[in-house]
N, C-alpha and C positions, 0 to 999 in steps of 0.2 A: 701791880694793876691786873685787873681781870676785865675780859670783854663780855659784855652783856648786851642783849637786844632789848630795847624798850620801844614797843609799838613798831617793831620791824626796822628799827634804826639802831646802828652800832654805837655803843658808848663804852668808855673805859671808866672803871670805878676802882677804889682801893679795895684790896683783899678784905674780906669780912664785912663789906658793906651791907647794912640792913635796908629793908624796903622804905623805911622812914628817912634814912640818909639819902637814898637815891631820889626820892621825892624832893627833898630839900635841895640837893645839888642841881636838880633839873628845874628848880623854882616852880614847882607844881603844888597847888593847895591840896591838902588831904580831904577836903570837904566834897561831899558828893561824887566820890569815885570808888571803884572797887578795883582790887588787884589780883592778877593771876600770875603764877610763876609756872612756866612749862605747863600751861593748860590747867593748873589747879588753883582755885580760888584760895586766897590766903585771907583769913579773917582780920579785921582791922586791929583786934587785940594783939595779934602776933606780928604786926609790921615792925615793931621796934626790936624784935628778936630774931625774926627770920632773915638769916644771912644768905647772900647770894654767892654762887659759885661759877667759875669760868663756864661760859657758854650758855648760861641761863637766859630764858626768854621771858620778859616781863610784859604783860599787857595791862594797860590802864584803861579802864572802862569808865566812861563819864555818863552819869545820870542825865537824861534829858526829859523835858516835859513835852508832851504833845497832845494832840486832841483830834 
C-alpha cells in the first residue's frame, strides 16, 4: 500500500494504482473534473495509465457554473 493525499486528505491505495482506479475507489465520477498530481495537470487521456507513487498529492478540480 502507498500513502497518497487526495484534496489534502490521506488515503492508502494499492501500489501502481492509476488515477482512474483512485477515482473508482473513492466513488468519484470522472465527469466534469480535472486532476492534478503534484501540481501538474494530467490530461484525461492519461488517467488510465498514470500511476501514483508514495507521497503523491492529487487535486480533484470540479467544474462549477456561475454567473
